[in-house]
C-alpha positions as CSV (number, residue, x, y, z in Angstrom):
1,X,0.5,0.2,0.0
2,X,1.1,3.6,-0.9
3,X,2.4,5.6,1.7
4,X,0.7,9.5,1.7
5,X,4.3,10.8,1.4
6,X,4.6,8.7,-2.3
7,X,2.9,9.6,-4.9
8,X,0.5,8.0,-7.4
9,X,2.3,6.6,-10.0
10,X,-0.1,8.2,-12.6
11,X,-0.7,11.5,-10.6
12,X,-3.8,12.7,-10.6
13,X,-6.2,10.4,-12.2
14,X,-8.7,13.4,-13.2
15,X,-5.8,15.1,-14.8
16,X,-4.5,14.1,-18.4
17,X,-1.3,15.7,-19.0
18,X,-1.0,16.8,-22.7
19,X,1.5,14.3,-24.6
20,X,2.4,16.7,-27.3
21,X,3.0,20.1,-25.3
22,X,0.9,23.3,-25.5
23,X,-0.8,23.4,-28.7
24,X,0.4,26.6,-30.7
25,X,-1.3,28.4,-33.1
26,X,-1.5,27.1,-36.9
27,X,-0.1,29.8,-39.6
28,X,-2.7,30.7,-41.9
29,X,-1.5,30.2,-45.3
30,X,-2.5,32.8,-48.1
31,X,-1.6,31.9,-51.5
32,X,0.3,35.3,-53.4
33,X,-2.4,36.9,-55.5
34,X,0.6,38.0,-57.9
35,X,1.3,34.3,-58.2
36,X,-2.2,33.3,-58.5
37,X,-2.9,36.4,-61.6
38,X,0.4,34.9,-63.3
39,X,-0.8,31.1,-63.4
40,X,-4.6,32.4,-64.8
41,X,-2.9,34.4,-67.2
42,X,-0.8,31.6,-68.0
43,X,-3.5,29.5,-69.0
44,X,-5.6,32.4,-70.5
45,X,-2.9,33.2,-72.9
46,X,-2.4,29.5,-73.9
47,X,-6.4,29.2,-74.4
48,X,-6.1,32.6,-76.5
49,X,-3.4,31.6,-79.0
50,X,-4.7,28.5,-79.8
51,X,-7.4,27.8,-82.8
52,X,-8.6,24.5,-81.6
53,X,-8.8,22.9,-77.7
54,X,-5.5,22.9,-77.0
55,X,-5.6,20.7,-74.4
56,X,-6.4,16.5,-73.8
57,X,-9.0,15.4,-71.5
58,X,-7.0,15.2,-68.3
59,X,-6.1,18.7,-68.9
60,X,-9.3,20.3,-69.7
61,X,-10.8,18.5,-66.6
62,X,-8.3,20.3,-64.4
63,X,-8.6,23.4,-65.9
64,X,-12.3,23.6,-65.7
65,X,-11.8,22.7,-61.8
66,X,-9.1,24.7,-60.7
67,X,-9.5,27.8,-62.9
68,X,-12.4,28.8,-61.0
69,X,-11.3,28.0,-57.8
70,X,-8.0,29.9,-58.2
71,X,-10.3,33.3,-59.2
72,X,-11.7,33.3,-56.1
73,X,-8.4,33.7,-54.0
74,X,-8.4,37.0,-55.7
75,X,-11.0,40.3,-54.9
76,X,-14.4,39.1,-56.3
77,X,-14.3,42.0,-59.4
78,X,-10.9,40.7,-60.4
79,X,-12.2,37.6,-60.1
80,X,-15.4,37.5,-61.9
81,X,-13.3,39.3,-65.1
82,X,-11.0,36.2,-65.1
83,X,-13.8,33.7,-64.7
84,X,-15.6,35.6,-67.9
85,X,-12.6,35.8,-70.0
86,X,-11.9,31.9,-69.1
87,X,-15.9,30.9,-70.1
88,X,-15.5,33.0,-73.1
89,X,-12.5,31.3,-74.6
90,X,-13.3,27.9,-73.4
91,X,-16.9,28.5,-75.5
92,X,-14.8,29.4,-78.5
93,X,-12.3,26.7,-78.1
94,X,-15.2,23.8,-77.8
95,X,-17.1,25.7,-81.0
96,X,-13.8,25.6,-82.7
């Protein structure tokens, strides 16, 4: 039997220690708007330079998904303008 002077092996059973230490706030990642703009401009330039759809099925699927998503990382009026330009080029390429 443990004496009053001897502490319990696991300490206070109502208090659980933190295995990983104190929680630290995670840094919030925000994309660089200039990099986003450069990527959007590169995709648009590729589309504008083409007379017919320049991308295979996988690339088309990727751009159709990520282009609008990327525009949402920019201020709304600017993103809306990029989406409009992309849709206009997309329709043109599909019709060619």
